[in-house]
C-alpha positions in Angstrom: -22.8 11.7 -29.8 -24.0 8.2 -29.2 -26.0 9.2 -26.1 -28.0 11.8 -28.1 -28.1 10.2 -31.5 -26.0 12.8 -33.2 -23.8 12.0 -36.2 -22.5 15.5 -36.8 -20.9 17.8 -34.2 -19.6 21.3 -35.1 -16.2 22.2 -33.7 -16.0 25.8 -32.9 -13.2 28.2 -31.8 -13.7 31.8 -30.9 -17.3 31.7 -32.0 -16.5 30.4 -35.5 -17.1 26.9 -36.8 -13.7 25.4 -37.8 -14.9 22.0 -38.8 -17.6 19.3 -38.3 -16.8 16.1 -36.5 -18.8 13.2 -38.0 -19.4 9.6 -36.9 -17.7 8.5 -40.0 -14.7 10.8 -39.2 -14.4 9.1 -35.8 -14.6 5.6 -37.3 -12.0 6.4 -40.0 -9.8 7.8 -37.2 -10.0 4.6 -35.3 -9.5 2.4 -38.4 -6.4 4.4 -39.3 -4.9 5.1 -35.9 -6.5 2.6 -33.6 -8.2 3.3 -30.3 -5.6 6.0 -29.5 -7.5 8.2 -32.0 -10.1 8.7 -29.2 -7.4 10.5 -27.2 -6.5 12.9 -30.0 -8.0 16.5 -30.2 -11.3 16.3 -32.1 -10.2 18.8 -34.6 -7.8 16.2 -36.0 -10.8 14.1 -37.3 -13.2 17.0 -38.2 -14.0 17.8 -41.8 -13.7 21.3 -43.3 -16.2 20.2 -45.9 -19.4 21.7 -44.5 -22.2 24.0 -45.8 -23.9 26.8 -44.0 -27.4 27.9 -44.7 -29.6 30.6 -43.3 -32.3 30.0 -40.7 -34.8 31.6 -43.1 -34.0 29.3 -46.1 -36.8 27.0 -47.2 -36.3 23.2 -47.4 -36.0 23.0 -51.1 -33.2 25.6 -51.1 -31.3 23.7 -48.4 -31.8 20.3 -50.2 -30.5 21.8 -53.5 -27.5 23.3 -51.9 -26.7 20.1 -50.0 -26.9 18.1 -53.3 -24.9 20.7 -55.2 -22.1 20.5 -52.6 -22.2 16.8 -52.0 -22.8 17.0 -48.3 -25.3 15.3 -46.0 -25.6 18.1 -43.5 -25.7 21.9 -43.2 -25.0 24.2 -40.4 -27.9 26.6 -39.8 -27.0 30.2 -39.0 -29.1 33.1 -37.8 -27.4 36.4 -38.0 -24.0 34.6 -38.2 -24.8 32.6 -35.0 -24.9 28.8 -35.2 -28.4 27.8 -34.2 -28.5 24.2 -35.4 -27.6 21.5 -37.9 -30.0 20.0 -40.5 -29.2 16.6 -42.0 -30.5 14.6 -44.9 -32.2 12.4 -42.4 -34.0 15.4 -40.9 -35.2 16.5 -44.3 -36.4 13.0 -45.2 -38.2 12.6 -41.9 -40.0 15.9 -42.4 -41.3 15.1 -45.9 -44.8 13.9 -46.2 -45.1 10.2 -47.2 -47.0 11.2 -50.4 -43.7 12.8 -51.7 -42.3 9.3 -52.1 -45.3 7.6 -53.6 -44.8 9.0 -57.1 -41.3 7.5 -57.2 -42.2 4.0 -56.2 -43.1 1.4 -58.7 
């Protein structure tokens, strides 16, 4: 995760997503269980609070669903196959700078 700059990693089993391991989940595991947490199965620190969206969904639909569900990421599916993850950081980086100008004072 560190080498590639990822903060979210889906944990799959049998082709289905079981949970999502987050950087915060790992940190909490280390805080609660010490460095031995790094030797535990990743599923132990994964979260089952994740959202799935369709590859064809538009940005505003994804943003609304993420806000409504209180999550900062969504797993992107195409025909029930996991094809990616979109995060709040991805969405912010994609927005044109002008989108933020009207909110600054």
